[in-house]
mmCIF entry with sequence, helices, sheets and N, C-alpha, C, O atoms, coordinates in Angstrom:
data_MODEL
# 
_entry.id   MODEL 
# 
_entity.id                         1 
_entity.type                       polymer 
_entity.pdbx_number_of_molecules   1 
# 
_entity_poly.entity_id                      1 
_entity_poly.type                           'polypeptide(L)' 
_entity_poly.nstd_linkage                   no 
_entity_poly.nstd_monomer                   no 
_entity_poly.pdbx_seq_one_letter_code       MPCPEMPDEWKNIAKQFGDRWQLHNCVNASDGKHIAIHIVLGVMSPCATTT 
_entity_poly.pdbx_seq_one_letter_code_can   MPCPEMPDEWKNIAKQFGDRWQLHNCVNASDGKHIAIHIVLGVMSPCATTT 
_entity_poly.pdbx_strand_id                 A 
# 
loop_
_entity_poly_seq.entity_id 
_entity_poly_seq.num 
_entity_poly_seq.mon_id 
_entity_poly_seq.hetero 
1 1  MET n 
1 2  PRO n 
1 3  CYS n 
1 4  PRO n 
1 5  GLU n 
1 6  MET n 
1 7  PRO n 
1 8  ASP n 
1 9  GLU n 
1 10 TRP n 
1 11 LYS n 
1 12 ASN n 
1 13 ILE n 
1 14 ALA n 
1 15 LYS n 
1 16 GLN n 
1 17 PHE n 
1 18 GLY n 
1 19 ASP n 
1 20 ARG n 
1 21 TRP n 
1 22 GLN n 
1 23 LEU n 
1 24 HIS n 
1 25 ASN n 
1 26 CYS n 
1 27 VAL n 
1 28 ASN n 
1 29 ALA n 
1 30 SER n 
1 31 ASP n 
1 32 GLY n 
1 33 LYS n 
1 34 HIS n 
1 35 ILE n 
1 36 ALA n 
1 37 ILE n 
1 38 HIS n 
1 39 ILE n 
1 40 VAL n 
1 41 LEU n 
1 42 GLY n 
1 43 VAL n 
1 44 MET n 
1 45 SER n 
1 46 PRO n 
1 47 CYS n 
1 48 ALA n 
1 49 THR n 
1 50 THR n 
1 51 THR n 
# 
_struct_asym.id          A 
_struct_asym.entity_id   1 
# 
_struct_conf.conf_type_id            HELX_P 
_struct_conf.id                      HELX_P1 
_struct_conf.pdbx_PDB_helix_id       AA1 
_struct_conf.beg_label_comp_id       PRO 
_struct_conf.beg_label_asym_id       A 
_struct_conf.beg_label_seq_id        7 
_struct_conf.pdbx_beg_PDB_ins_code   ? 
_struct_conf.end_label_comp_id       TRP 
_struct_conf.end_label_asym_id       A 
_struct_conf.end_label_seq_id        21 
_struct_conf.pdbx_end_PDB_ins_code   ? 
_struct_conf.beg_auth_comp_id        PRO 
_struct_conf.beg_auth_asym_id        A 
_struct_conf.beg_auth_seq_id         7 
_struct_conf.end_auth_comp_id        TRP 
_struct_conf.end_auth_asym_id        A 
_struct_conf.end_auth_seq_id         21 
_struct_conf.pdbx_PDB_helix_class    1 
_struct_conf.details                 ? 
_struct_conf.pdbx_PDB_helix_length   15 
# 
_struct_conf_type.id          HELX_P 
_struct_conf_type.criteria    ? 
_struct_conf_type.reference   ? 
# 
loop_
_atom_site.group_PDB 
_atom_site.id 
_atom_site.type_symbol 
_atom_site.label_atom_id 
_atom_site.label_alt_id 
_atom_site.label_comp_id 
_atom_site.label_asym_id 
_atom_site.label_entity_id 
_atom_site.label_seq_id 
_atom_site.pdbx_PDB_ins_code 
_atom_site.Cartn_x 
_atom_site.Cartn_y 
_atom_site.Cartn_z 
_atom_site.occupancy 
_atom_site.B_iso_or_equiv 
_atom_site.pdbx_formal_charge 
_atom_site.auth_seq_id 
_atom_site.auth_comp_id 
_atom_site.auth_asym_id 
_atom_site.auth_atom_id 
_atom_site.pdbx_PDB_model_num 
ATOM 1   N N  . MET A 1 1  ? 52.438 24.012 69.623 1.00 0.00 ? 1  MET A N  1 
ATOM 2   C CA . MET A 1 1  ? 52.703 24.561 68.311 1.00 0.00 ? 1  MET A CA 1 
ATOM 3   C C  . MET A 1 1  ? 51.870 25.838 68.167 1.00 0.00 ? 1  MET A C  1 
ATOM 4   O O  . MET A 1 1  ? 50.648 25.800 68.304 1.00 0.00 ? 1  MET A O  1 
ATOM 5   N N  . PRO A 1 2  ? 52.520 26.953 67.896 1.00 0.00 ? 2  PRO A N  1 
ATOM 6   C CA . PRO A 1 2  ? 51.780 28.207 67.752 1.00 0.00 ? 2  PRO A CA 1 
ATOM 7   C C  . PRO A 1 2  ? 50.977 28.234 66.454 1.00 0.00 ? 2  PRO A C  1 
ATOM 8   O O  . PRO A 1 2  ? 51.396 27.698 65.428 1.00 0.00 ? 2  PRO A O  1 
ATOM 9   N N  . CYS A 1 3  ? 49.839 28.860 66.528 1.00 0.00 ? 3  CYS A N  1 
ATOM 10  C CA . CYS A 1 3  ? 48.973 28.996 65.356 1.00 0.00 ? 3  CYS A CA 1 
ATOM 11  C C  . CYS A 1 3  ? 49.256 30.341 64.685 1.00 0.00 ? 3  CYS A C  1 
ATOM 12  O O  . CYS A 1 3  ? 49.256 31.371 65.360 1.00 0.00 ? 3  CYS A O  1 
ATOM 13  N N  . PRO A 1 4  ? 49.495 30.353 63.388 1.00 0.00 ? 4  PRO A N  1 
ATOM 14  C CA . PRO A 1 4  ? 49.745 31.620 62.695 1.00 0.00 ? 4  PRO A CA 1 
ATOM 15  C C  . PRO A 1 4  ? 48.533 32.547 62.821 1.00 0.00 ? 4  PRO A C  1 
ATOM 16  O O  . PRO A 1 4  ? 47.384 32.105 62.791 1.00 0.00 ? 4  PRO A O  1 
ATOM 17  N N  . GLU A 1 5  ? 48.819 33.827 62.962 1.00 0.00 ? 5  GLU A N  1 
ATOM 18  C CA . GLU A 1 5  ? 47.747 34.801 63.119 1.00 0.00 ? 5  GLU A CA 1 
ATOM 19  C C  . GLU A 1 5  ? 47.642 35.757 61.939 1.00 0.00 ? 5  GLU A C  1 
ATOM 20  O O  . GLU A 1 5  ? 46.560 36.269 61.648 1.00 0.00 ? 5  GLU A O  1 
ATOM 21  N N  . MET A 1 6  ? 48.736 35.997 61.271 1.00 0.00 ? 6  MET A N  1 
ATOM 22  C CA . MET A 1 6  ? 48.760 36.961 60.170 1.00 0.00 ? 6  MET A CA 1 
ATOM 23  C C  . MET A 1 6  ? 48.661 36.230 58.826 1.00 0.00 ? 6  MET A C  1 
ATOM 24  O O  . MET A 1 6  ? 49.167 35.117 58.685 1.00 0.00 ? 6  MET A O  1 
ATOM 25  N N  . PRO A 1 7  ? 48.003 36.862 57.834 1.00 0.00 ? 7  PRO A N  1 
ATOM 26  C CA . PRO A 1 7  ? 47.882 36.229 56.512 1.00 0.00 ? 7  PRO A CA 1 
ATOM 27  C C  . PRO A 1 7  ? 49.223 35.833 55.896 1.00 0.00 ? 7  PRO A C  1 
ATOM 28  O O  . PRO A 1 7  ? 49.324 34.795 55.241 1.00 0.00 ? 7  PRO A O  1 
ATOM 29  N N  . ASP A 1 8  ? 50.247 36.651 56.104 1.00 0.00 ? 8  ASP A N  1 
ATOM 30  C CA . ASP A 1 8  ? 51.561 36.322 55.532 1.00 0.00 ? 8  ASP A CA 1 
ATOM 31  C C  . ASP A 1 8  ? 52.142 35.051 56.137 1.00 0.00 ? 8  ASP A C  1 
ATOM 32  O O  . ASP A 1 8  ? 52.847 34.306 55.456 1.00 0.00 ? 8  ASP A O  1 
ATOM 33  N N  . GLU A 1 9  ? 51.852 34.800 57.403 1.00 0.00 ? 9  GLU A N  1 
ATOM 34  C CA . GLU A 1 9  ? 52.328 33.573 58.045 1.00 0.00 ? 9  GLU A CA 1 
ATOM 35  C C  . GLU A 1 9  ? 51.659 32.354 57.415 1.00 0.00 ? 9  GLU A C  1 
ATOM 36  O O  . GLU A 1 9  ? 52.314 31.341 57.171 1.00 0.00 ? 9  GLU A O  1 
ATOM 37  N N  . TRP A 1 10 ? 50.353 32.452 57.152 1.00 0.00 ? 10 TRP A N  1 
ATOM 38  C CA . TRP A 1 10 ? 49.633 31.347 56.512 1.00 0.00 ? 10 TRP A CA 1 
ATOM 39  C C  . TRP A 1 10 ? 50.146 31.119 55.092 1.00 0.00 ? 10 TRP A C  1 
ATOM 40  O O  . TRP A 1 10 ? 50.297 29.976 54.659 1.00 0.00 ? 10 TRP A O  1 
ATOM 41  N N  . LYS A 1 11 ? 50.410 32.195 54.378 1.00 0.00 ? 11 LYS A N  1 
ATOM 42  C CA . LYS A 1 11 ? 50.925 32.066 53.006 1.00 0.00 ? 11 LYS A CA 1 
ATOM 43  C C  . LYS A 1 11 ? 52.290 31.394 52.992 1.00 0.00 ? 11 LYS A C  1 
ATOM 44  O O  . LYS A 1 11 ? 52.587 30.603 52.097 1.00 0.00 ? 11 LYS A O  1 
ATOM 45  N N  . ASN A 1 12 ? 53.118 31.707 53.979 1.00 0.00 ? 12 ASN A N  1 
ATOM 46  C CA . ASN A 1 12 ? 54.434 31.085 54.076 1.00 0.00 ? 12 ASN A CA 1 
ATOM 47  C C  . ASN A 1 12 ? 54.303 29.584 54.336 1.00 0.00 ? 12 ASN A C  1 
ATOM 48  O O  . ASN A 1 12 ? 55.026 28.785 53.741 1.00 0.00 ? 12 ASN A O  1 
ATOM 49  N N  . ILE A 1 13 ? 53.390 29.203 55.217 1.00 0.00 ? 13 ILE A N  1 
ATOM 50  C CA . ILE A 1 13 ? 53.165 27.781 55.503 1.00 0.00 ? 13 ILE A CA 1 
ATOM 51  C C  . ILE A 1 13 ? 52.659 27.066 54.253 1.00 0.00 ? 13 ILE A C  1 
ATOM 52  O O  . ILE A 1 13 ? 53.120 25.970 53.934 1.00 0.00 ? 13 ILE A O  1 
ATOM 53  N N  . ALA A 1 14 ? 51.707 27.686 53.541 1.00 0.00 ? 14 ALA A N  1 
ATOM 54  C CA . ALA A 1 14 ? 51.176 27.077 52.318 1.00 0.00 ? 14 ALA A CA 1 
ATOM 55  C C  . ALA A 1 14 ? 52.273 26.919 51.269 1.00 0.00 ? 14 ALA A C  1 
ATOM 56  O O  . ALA A 1 14 ? 52.313 25.910 50.566 1.00 0.00 ? 14 ALA A O  1 
ATOM 57  N N  . LYS A 1 15 ? 53.169 27.914 51.156 1.00 0.00 ? 15 LYS A N  1 
ATOM 58  C CA . LYS A 1 15 ? 54.268 27.819 50.190 1.00 0.00 ? 15 LYS A CA 1 
ATOM 59  C C  . LYS A 1 15 ? 55.220 26.691 50.555 1.00 0.00 ? 15 LYS A C  1 
ATOM 60  O O  . LYS A 1 15 ? 55.635 25.925 49.686 1.00 0.00 ? 15 LYS A O  1 
ATOM 61  N N  . GLN A 1 16 ? 55.569 26.582 51.835 1.00 0.00 ? 16 GLN A N  1 
ATOM 62  C CA . GLN A 1 16 ? 56.463 25.507 52.274 1.00 0.00 ? 16 GLN A CA 1 
ATOM 63  C C  . GLN A 1 16 ? 55.832 24.143 52.018 1.00 0.00 ? 16 GLN A C  1 
ATOM 64  O O  . GLN A 1 16 ? 56.519 23.220 51.580 1.00 0.00 ? 16 GLN A O  1 
ATOM 65  N N  . PHE A 1 17 ? 54.540 24.002 52.284 1.00 0.00 ? 17 PHE A N  1 
ATOM 66  C CA . PHE A 1 17 ? 53.832 22.747 52.030 1.00 0.00 ? 17 PHE A CA 1 
ATOM 67  C C  . PHE A 1 17 ? 53.866 22.411 50.540 1.00 0.00 ? 17 PHE A C  1 
ATOM 68  O O  . PHE A 1 17 ? 54.169 21.279 50.162 1.00 0.00 ? 17 PHE A O  1 
ATOM 69  N N  . GLY A 1 18 ? 53.555 23.394 49.700 1.00 0.00 ? 18 GLY A N  1 
ATOM 70  C CA . GLY A 1 18 ? 53.568 23.174 48.254 1.00 0.00 ? 18 GLY A CA 1 
ATOM 71  C C  . GLY A 1 18 ? 54.938 22.815 47.728 1.00 0.00 ? 18 GLY A C  1 
ATOM 72  O O  . GLY A 1 18 ? 55.073 21.941 46.872 1.00 0.00 ? 18 GLY A O  1 
ATOM 73  N N  . ASP A 1 19 ? 55.964 23.492 48.242 1.00 0.00 ? 19 ASP A N  1 
ATOM 74  C CA . ASP A 1 19 ? 57.327 23.194 47.801 1.00 0.00 ? 19 ASP A CA 1 
ATOM 75  C C  . ASP A 1 19 ? 57.757 21.793 48.219 1.00 0.00 ? 19 ASP A C  1 
ATOM 76  O O  . ASP A 1 19 ? 58.438 21.095 47.467 1.00 0.00 ? 19 ASP A O  1 
ATOM 77  N N  . ARG A 1 20 ? 57.361 21.389 49.409 1.00 0.00 ? 20 ARG A N  1 
ATOM 78  C CA . ARG A 1 20 ? 57.784 20.081 49.913 1.00 0.00 ? 20 ARG A CA 1 
ATOM 79  C C  . ARG A 1 20 ? 57.045 18.935 49.231 1.00 0.00 ? 20 ARG A C  1 
ATOM 80  O O  . ARG A 1 20 ? 57.666 17.944 48.847 1.00 0.00 ? 20 ARG A O  1 
ATOM 81  N N  . TRP A 1 21 ? 55.738 19.055 49.078 1.00 0.00 ? 21 TRP A N  1 
ATOM 82  C CA . TRP A 1 21 ? 54.923 17.938 48.595 1.00 0.00 ? 21 TRP A CA 1 
ATOM 83  C C  . TRP A 1 21 ? 54.438 18.105 47.161 1.00 0.00 ? 21 TRP A C  1 
ATOM 84  O O  . TRP A 1 21 ? 53.752 17.220 46.648 1.00 0.00 ? 21 TRP A O  1 
ATOM 85  N N  . GLN A 1 22 ? 54.771 19.210 46.495 1.00 0.00 ? 22 GLN A N  1 
ATOM 86  C CA . GLN A 1 22 ? 54.315 19.507 45.138 1.00 0.00 ? 22 GLN A CA 1 
ATOM 87  C C  . GLN A 1 22 ? 52.789 19.447 45.034 1.00 0.00 ? 22 GLN A C  1 
ATOM 88  O O  . GLN A 1 22 ? 52.245 18.993 44.027 1.00 0.00 ? 22 GLN A O  1 
ATOM 89  N N  . LEU A 1 23 ? 52.112 19.907 46.080 1.00 0.00 ? 23 LEU A N  1 
ATOM 90  C CA . LEU A 1 23 ? 50.648 19.987 46.100 1.00 0.00 ? 23 LEU A CA 1 
ATOM 91  C C  . LEU A 1 23 ? 50.275 21.420 46.461 1.00 0.00 ? 23 LEU A C  1 
ATOM 92  O O  . LEU A 1 23 ? 49.862 21.700 47.586 1.00 0.00 ? 23 LEU A O  1 
ATOM 93  N N  . HIS A 1 24 ? 50.422 22.308 45.509 1.00 0.00 ? 24 HIS A N  1 
ATOM 94  C CA . HIS A 1 24 ? 50.151 23.712 45.763 1.00 0.00 ? 24 HIS A CA 1 
ATOM 95  C C  . HIS A 1 24 ? 48.650 23.949 45.892 1.00 0.00 ? 24 HIS A C  1 
ATOM 96  O O  . HIS A 1 24 ? 47.857 23.361 45.157 1.00 0.00 ? 24 HIS A O  1 
ATOM 97  N N  . ASN A 1 25 ? 48.273 24.801 46.816 1.00 0.00 ? 25 ASN A N  1 
ATOM 98  C CA . ASN A 1 25 ? 46.880 25.188 47.073 1.00 0.00 ? 25 ASN A CA 1 
ATOM 99  C C  . ASN A 1 25 ? 46.007 24.010 47.481 1.00 0.00 ? 25 ASN A C  1 
ATOM 100 O O  . ASN A 1 25 ? 44.801 24.027 47.236 1.00 0.00 ? 25 ASN A O  1 
ATOM 101 N N  . CYS A 1 26 ? 46.586 23.000 48.092 1.00 0.00 ? 26 CYS A N  1 
ATOM 102 C CA . CYS A 1 26 ? 45.826 21.821 48.508 1.00 0.00 ? 26 CYS A CA 1 
ATOM 103 C C  . CYS A 1 26 ? 45.855 21.614 50.016 1.00 0.00 ? 26 CYS A C  1 
ATOM 104 O O  . CYS A 1 26 ? 45.477 20.541 50.487 1.00 0.00 ? 26 CYS A O  1 
ATOM 105 N N  . VAL A 1 27 ? 46.287 22.594 50.780 1.00 0.00 ? 27 VAL A N  1 
ATOM 106 C CA . VAL A 1 27 ? 46.346 22.440 52.226 1.00 0.00 ? 27 VAL A CA 1 
ATOM 107 C C  . VAL A 1 27 ? 44.936 22.197 52.741 1.00 0.00 ? 27 VAL A C  1 
ATOM 108 O O  . VAL A 1 27 ? 44.031 22.997 52.506 1.00 0.00 ? 27 VAL A O  1 
ATOM 109 N N  . ASN A 1 28 ? 44.761 21.092 53.440 1.00 0.00 ? 28 ASN A N  1 
ATOM 110 C CA . ASN A 1 28 ? 43.492 20.725 54.068 1.00 0.00 ? 28 ASN A CA 1 
ATOM 111 C C  . ASN A 1 28 ? 42.420 20.328 53.053 1.00 0.00 ? 28 ASN A C  1 
ATOM 112 O O  . ASN A 1 28 ? 41.246 20.254 53.418 1.00 0.00 ? 28 ASN A O  1 
ATOM 113 N N  . ALA A 1 29 ? 42.776 20.074 51.808 1.00 0.00 ? 29 ALA A N  1 
ATOM 114 C CA . ALA A 1 29 ? 41.780 19.740 50.800 1.00 0.00 ? 29 ALA A CA 1 
ATOM 115 C C  . ALA A 1 29 ? 41.157 18.375 51.025 1.00 0.00 ? 29 ALA A C  1 
ATOM 116 O O  . ALA A 1 29 ? 40.012 18.155 50.630 1.00 0.00 ? 29 ALA A O  1 
ATOM 117 N N  . SER A 1 30 ? 41.879 17.449 51.650 1.00 0.00 ? 30 SER A N  1 
ATOM 118 C CA . SER A 1 30 ? 41.345 16.099 51.827 1.00 0.00 ? 30 SER A CA 1 
ATOM 119 C C  . SER A 1 30 ? 40.933 15.823 53.262 1.00 0.00 ? 30 SER A C  1 
ATOM 120 O O  . SER A 1 30 ? 40.650 14.675 53.601 1.00 0.00 ? 30 SER A O  1 
ATOM 121 N N  . ASP A 1 31 ? 40.892 16.831 54.109 1.00 0.00 ? 31 ASP A N  1 
ATOM 122 C CA . ASP A 1 31 ? 40.547 16.652 55.510 1.00 0.00 ? 31 ASP A CA 1 
ATOM 123 C C  . ASP A 1 31 ? 39.116 16.135 55.636 1.00 0.00 ? 31 ASP A C  1 
ATOM 124 O O  . ASP A 1 31 ? 38.173 16.798 55.205 1.00 0.00 ? 31 ASP A O  1 
ATOM 125 N N  . GLY A 1 32 ? 38.956 14.957 56.224 1.00 0.00 ? 32 GLY A N  1 
ATOM 126 C CA . GLY A 1 32 ? 37.636 14.401 56.461 1.00 0.00 ? 32 GLY A CA 1 
ATOM 127 C C  . GLY A 1 32 ? 36.982 13.799 55.232 1.00 0.00 ? 32 GLY A C  1 
ATOM 128 O O  . GLY A 1 32 ? 35.807 13.434 55.278 1.00 0.00 ? 32 GLY A O  1 
ATOM 129 N N  . LYS A 1 33 ? 37.699 13.690 54.161 1.00 0.00 ? 33 LYS A N  1 
ATOM 130 C CA . LYS A 1 33 ? 37.130 13.152 52.926 1.00 0.00 ? 33 LYS A CA 1 
ATOM 131 C C  . LYS A 1 33 ? 37.597 11.712 52.730 1.00 0.00 ? 33 LYS A C  1 
ATOM 132 O O  . LYS A 1 33 ? 38.695 11.336 53.142 1.00 0.00 ? 33 LYS A O  1 
ATOM 133 N N  . HIS A 1 34 ? 36.753 10.928 52.102 1.00 0.00 ? 34 HIS A N  1 
ATOM 134 C CA . HIS A 1 34 ? 37.135 9.577  51.709 1.00 0.00 ? 34 HIS A CA 1 
ATOM 135 C C  . HIS A 1 34 ? 37.600 9.655  50.262 1.00 0.00 ? 34 HIS A C  1 
ATOM 136 O O  . HIS A 1 34 ? 36.863 10.104 49.383 1.00 0.00 ? 34 HIS A O  1 
ATOM 137 N N  . ILE A 1 35 ? 38.814 9.219  50.029 1.00 0.00 ? 35 ILE A N  1 
ATOM 138 C CA . ILE A 1 35 ? 39.390 9.294  48.693 1.00 0.00 ? 35 ILE A CA 1 
ATOM 139 C C  . ILE A 1 35 ? 39.602 7.877  48.179 1.00 0.00 ? 35 ILE A C  1 
ATOM 140 O O  . ILE A 1 35 ? 40.345 7.096  48.773 1.00 0.00 ? 35 ILE A O  1 
ATOM 141 N N  . ALA A 1 36 ? 38.947 7.554  47.078 1.00 0.00 ? 36 ALA A N  1 
ATOM 142 C CA . ALA A 1 36 ? 39.094 6.226  46.474 1.00 0.00 ? 36 ALA A CA 1 
ATOM 143 C C  . ALA A 1 36 ? 40.375 6.189  45.654 1.00 0.00 ? 36 ALA A C  1 
ATOM 144 O O  . ALA A 1 36 ? 40.630 7.074  44.838 1.00 0.00 ? 36 ALA A O  1 
ATOM 145 N N  . ILE A 1 37 ? 41.172 5.161  45.880 1.00 0.00 ? 37 ILE A N  1 
ATOM 146 C CA . ILE A 1 37 ? 42.405 4.975  45.123 1.00 0.00 ? 37 ILE A CA 1 
ATOM 147 C C  . ILE A 1 37 ? 42.254 3.692  44.321 1.00 0.00 ? 37 ILE A C  1 
ATOM 148 O O  . ILE A 1 37 ? 42.043 2.617  44.884 1.00 0.00 ? 37 ILE A O  1 
ATOM 149 N N  . HIS A 1 38 ? 42.362 3.812  43.018 1.00 0.00 ? 38 HIS A N  1 
ATOM 150 C CA . HIS A 1 38 ? 42.184 2.669  42.130 1.00 0.00 ? 38 HIS A CA 1 
ATOM 151 C C  . HIS A 1 38 ? 43.520 2.273  41.521 1.00 0.00 ? 38 HIS A C  1 
ATOM 152 O O  . HIS A 1 38 ? 44.319 3.131  41.148 1.00 0.00 ? 38 HIS A O  1 
ATOM 153 N N  . ILE A 1 39 ? 43.753 0.993  41.424 1.00 0.00 ? 39 ILE A N  1 
ATOM 154 C CA . ILE A 1 39 ? 44.960 0.472  40.799 1.00 0.00 ? 39 ILE A CA 1 
ATOM 155 C C  . ILE A 1 39 ? 44.727 0.378  39.300 1.00 0.00 ? 39 ILE A C  1 
ATOM 156 O O  . ILE A 1 39 ? 43.725 -0.182 38.856 1.00 0.00 ? 39 ILE A O  1 
ATOM 157 N N  . VAL A 1 40 ? 45.646 0.920  38.528 1.00 0.00 ? 40 VAL A N  1 
ATOM 158 C CA . VAL A 1 40 ? 45.566 0.839  37.080 1.00 0.00 ? 40 VAL A CA 1 
ATOM 159 C C  . VAL A 1 40 ? 46.317 -0.415 36.660 1.00 0.00 ? 40 VAL A C  1 
ATOM 160 O O  . VAL A 1 40 ? 47.520 -0.530 36.894 1.00 0.00 ? 40 VAL A O  1 
ATOM 161 N N  . LEU A 1 41 ? 45.615 -1.347 36.046 1.00 0.00 ? 41 LEU A N  1 
ATOM 162 C CA . LEU A 1 41 ? 46.234 -2.599 35.635 1.00 0.00 ? 41 LEU A CA 1 
ATOM 163 C C  . LEU A 1 41 ? 47.263 -2.361 34.540 1.00 0.00 ? 41 LEU A C  1 
ATOM 164 O O  . LEU A 1 41 ? 47.042 -1.565 33.627 1.00 0.00 ? 41 LEU A O  1 
ATOM 165 N N  . GLY A 1 42 ? 48.367 -3.046 34.637 1.00 0.00 ? 42 GLY A N  1 
ATOM 166 C CA . GLY A 1 42 ? 49.411 -2.953 33.632 1.00 0.00 ? 42 GLY A CA 1 
ATOM 167 C C  . GLY A 1 42 ? 50.394 -1.814 33.865 1.00 0.00 ? 42 GLY A C  1 
ATOM 168 O O  . GLY A 1 42 ? 51.333 -1.638 33.089 1.00 0.00 ? 42 GLY A O  1 
ATOM 169 N N  . VAL A 1 43 ? 50.189 -1.047 34.916 1.00 0.00 ? 43 VAL A N  1 
ATOM 170 C CA . VAL A 1 43 ? 51.095 0.061  35.215 1.00 0.00 ? 43 VAL A CA 1 
ATOM 171 C C  . VAL A 1 43 ? 51.737 -0.209 36.560 1.00 0.00 ? 43 VAL A C  1 
ATOM 172 O O  . VAL A 1 43 ? 51.043 -0.347 37.568 1.00 0.00 ? 43 VAL A O  1 
ATOM 173 N N  . MET A 1 44 ? 53.058 -0.285 36.582 1.00 0.00 ? 44 MET A N  1 
ATOM 174 C CA . MET A 1 44 ? 53.773 -0.532 37.832 1.00 0.00 ? 44 MET A CA 1 
ATOM 175 C C  . MET A 1 44 ? 54.532 0.723  38.228 1.00 0.00 ? 44 MET A C  1 
ATOM 176 O O  . MET A 1 44 ? 55.153 1.379  37.392 1.00 0.00 ? 44 MET A O  1 
ATOM 177 N N  . SER A 1 45 ? 54.476 1.038  39.476 1.00 0.00 ? 45 SER A N  1 
ATOM 178 C CA . SER A 1 45 ? 55.202 2.181  40.015 1.00 0.00 ? 45 SER A CA 1 
ATOM 179 C C  . SER A 1 45 ? 56.365 1.673  40.847 1.00 0.00 ? 45 SER A C  1 
ATOM 180 O O  . SER A 1 45 ? 56.236 0.631  41.491 1.00 0.00 ? 45 SER A O  1 
ATOM 181 N N  . PRO A 1 46 ? 57.497 2.366  40.860 1.00 0.00 ? 46 PRO A N  1 
ATOM 182 C CA . PRO A 1 46 ? 58.609 1.942  41.724 1.00 0.00 ? 46 PRO A CA 1 
ATOM 183 C C  . PRO A 1 46 ? 58.198 1.904  43.195 1.00 0.00 ? 46 PRO A C  1 
ATOM 184 O O  . PRO A 1 46 ? 58.769 1.145  43.978 1.00 0.00 ? 46 PRO A O  1 
ATOM 185 N N  . CYS A 1 47 ? 57.223 2.711  43.571 1.00 0.00 ? 47 CYS A N  1 
ATOM 186 C CA . CYS A 1 47 ? 56.762 2.727  44.963 1.00 0.00 ? 47 CYS A CA 1 
ATOM 187 C C  . CYS A 1 47 ? 55.906 1.509  45.282 1.00 0.00 ? 47 CYS A C  1 
ATOM 188 O O  . CYS A 1 47 ? 55.750 1.155  46.451 1.00 0.00 ? 47 CYS A O  1 
ATOM 189 N N  . ALA A 1 48 ? 55.352 0.866  44.265 1.00 0.00 ? 48 ALA A N  1 
ATOM 190 C CA . ALA A 1 48 ? 54.453 -0.258 44.487 1.00 0.00 ? 48 ALA A CA 1 
ATOM 191 C C  . ALA A 1 48 ? 55.181 -1.595 44.480 1.00 0.00 ? 48 ALA A C  1 
ATOM 192 O O  . ALA A 1 48 ? 54.601 -2.619 44.843 1.00 0.00 ? 48 ALA A O  1 
ATOM 193 N N  . THR A 1 49 ? 56.434 -1.595 44.076 1.00 0.00 ? 49 THR A N  1 
ATOM 194 C CA . THR A 1 49 ? 57.172 -2.849 44.006 1.00 0.00 ? 49 THR A CA 1 
ATOM 195 C C  . THR A 1 49 ? 58.067 -3.009 45.218 1.00 0.00 ? 49 THR A C  1 
ATOM 196 O O  . THR A 1 49 ? 58.614 -2.034 45.732 1.00 0.00 ? 49 THR A O  1 
ATOM 197 N N  . THR A 1 50 ? 58.209 -4.220 45.662 1.00 0.00 ? 50 THR A N  1 
ATOM 198 C CA . THR A 1 50 ? 59.109 -4.504 46.780 1.00 0.00 ? 50 THR A CA 1 
ATOM 199 C C  . THR A 1 50 ? 60.075 -5.595 46.362 1.00 0.00 ? 50 THR A C  1 
ATOM 200 O O  . THR A 1 50 ? 59.779 -6.393 45.472 1.00 0.00 ? 50 THR A O  1 
ATOM 201 N N  . THR A 1 51 ? 61.218 -5.627 47.001 1.00 0.00 ? 51 THR A N  1 
ATOM 202 C CA . THR A 1 51 ? 62.200 -6.660 46.668 1.00 0.00 ? 51 THR A CA 1 
ATOM 203 C C  . THR A 1 51 ? 62.468 -7.522 47.868 1.00 0.00 ? 51 THR A C  1 
ATOM 204 O O  . THR A 1 51 ? 63.270 -8.453 47.793 1.00 0.00 ? 51 THR A O  1 
# 
């Protein structure tokens, strides 16, 4: 995989990432970090339910 060398190439990658995941300006923000995820009682998400 080629590594972008020009600033415009990096900006294009960041835009595509933001458009796809709706996480603008967050590229590499969680790299190497421990992120605590807490369950909110009484709130159900369609992603959390299984049939």
